[in-house]
Residue, then its C-alpha position, 0 to 999 in steps of 0.5 A: m500499500k502506498k504511504k500517505i504523504t504527511i506534512k512532516d514528509i513535506a517539511k523534510a523534503a523542503n528542509v524546513s520546519v513542520t510549523t513552516v509547512s503548516f503556515v504555508l499550506n494554510d495561507k498564513g506564510e506571509k502573515m507569519g513572516i515567511s519569505k516568498e522564496v520559502i513559500e514557493k519552495v514549500l508549495k513546489v515540493s508539496g505539489e511534486m509530492k502530490f500532497k493533499l491537504n485535508m480541505i474540510a479541516s483547513s477550511l474550518r480553521t482558516g475560512k478558506t477552501r483552497s478552491i477556485g471557481l473556473i467559469v467558461e463559455d463551453i468546456s467542450n470547446q477545445f480552446f476552453s478545455d485546453l485552457a482549463r487543463v493548464i489552469e487545473r495543472e497550475a492550481i494543483n501544483l499550488n494545492y488548489r482544486v478547481f470547480y469547472c462550469s460552463t455558461g453556454a453563453d447564457d447570462a442567467r446561467a452564468i449569474e447562477l453559477v457565480s452565486s452557487l460557487l460563492q455559497a461553496n466558499v471558493d477562494g477566487f474566480i477565473i471567468t470567461p464572462t458572458e455578454n451581460m455579466k459586467t454587473t455580476i463582476d462588479r459585485l464580486s469586486e465589491l465583495q472583495c472576492p478575487v477574480v480574474l477575467l480570461d479571453r474577454y473583458f469589459e471596457e472601463q472595468e477595473v478587473s485584472h484580465v488575460v486576453l489575446d490581442n484580438f485586434e492585432g490577430g484580425k489584422t495579421a490573419t487578414n494581411y496574410l491573405l492579402q499578401k497572398g493575393f486574395k482580394k475578396i476576403a470574407f469574415i464570418t463571425n457572431y453578432s455579439q457585444l463581446i469585446q473579443m469578437q468585436l476586436r477580431k472584426d475590427g482588425y479584419s475591417i481595418a486591414m481591408k480598408e487599408a488595402g482599399l478592399y473593404d466590402e461590408s456585403i462579404l461580412l457575415d454576422m450570425e446569431y450565437h444561439i443557433n444550432e449547428e444546422e442553422r450555422i451550416a445553412n447560413i454559411s452556405e447561403f452566404l457563400n452561394n450569394n457571394p460567389e466572388i469570395d476567394a478567401v474566408l477568415f472565420g472568427a472562431n474554431y466552431l464557426l469553421l467546423a460549421g464552415l467546413q461542412s458548408f464547403r463540403k455541401l457546396k463542393f468547394k475545394i480548399p484552397a483551390d476555390k477558397a482559402v481559409i483561416s480560422f481563429d483558434d486551433h483545433d485538433s481536427f484542423r491539423l488532421h484535415s486535408p488540407s490542414i487549416t491555417v489558424l491564428s492560435q492563442p498562447i493557451e499555456e501562457m494565458g492559463k499560467k498568467a490567469v492563475k498567477l494573477l489570481m494567486m497574487q490577488m488572494n495573497d496581496g488582498s487590498n494591496y493587489q495591483i490590477e493587471k490587464e494583459k494582452k497576449i500576441g497570437t501566432l499565425i500557424i501556416r498550414e495548407s489552407v491558404 
């Protein structure tokens, strides 16, 4: 039978006292004057040894549960599932557990999830907010509940966030198509007030205007809350009505997944008939023939940074400095252009 790891084992491995380990694992390290280097060492060793703190006993003593509420749009979407994997790994290394939740882009559902996680006494939140969630985020700030926004944010709201530079991403992808000689470049997205989708469209629009080729008629805005069949039908109709389109930039990976089915339905060949680029990578895009060029987000960096900002906020309390970070995406060139 495998020996259970104890606080004594952690103390021995980290070459510190049992008391020091206890203070660190119960979030009292800084209060007790333990250096940040020692705190980080203890957390690293305990993570490597896969030490599991008794959460119930700890929460009764400290009022903390060593848990994080992670609220994303759709955990089944590969972008969010990959992000969640990074966040959970980083949290486990710090002896935190993660509660996953999906909103389905439903405002009422999102607000209900925040309320439920508050009742569960999570120590902080990492949230991909829905369109009308600003008031709820404001409320968390008023409650002094640590929160970091991921993938999207609300302008003029003073809350830490980690996002892609979506405007630059839209310009980069569009300019690549322009450099390859394409002129009738369509953009397919969702009609949304969400900042990340607006900025992707803005980046595309600016690049097309700078090239003197902007044409609003080849920009398709669809409702978010439609099913896959409706997306396929809308994209097929759009492409049929605009035969001059020679390239398409898709605003999200699930939009391209529908788009590929539209292409098959219309018997369009990539890139012979139309070149294709999508925001956000997907395993199937590498396997597709031809493979799909994408504007990929730095998921590893984003997930790590979100956890780091949340931990800083939980440790520093009122002294915490808000950070708003934009990460640059990478254009991964494949065969679809």
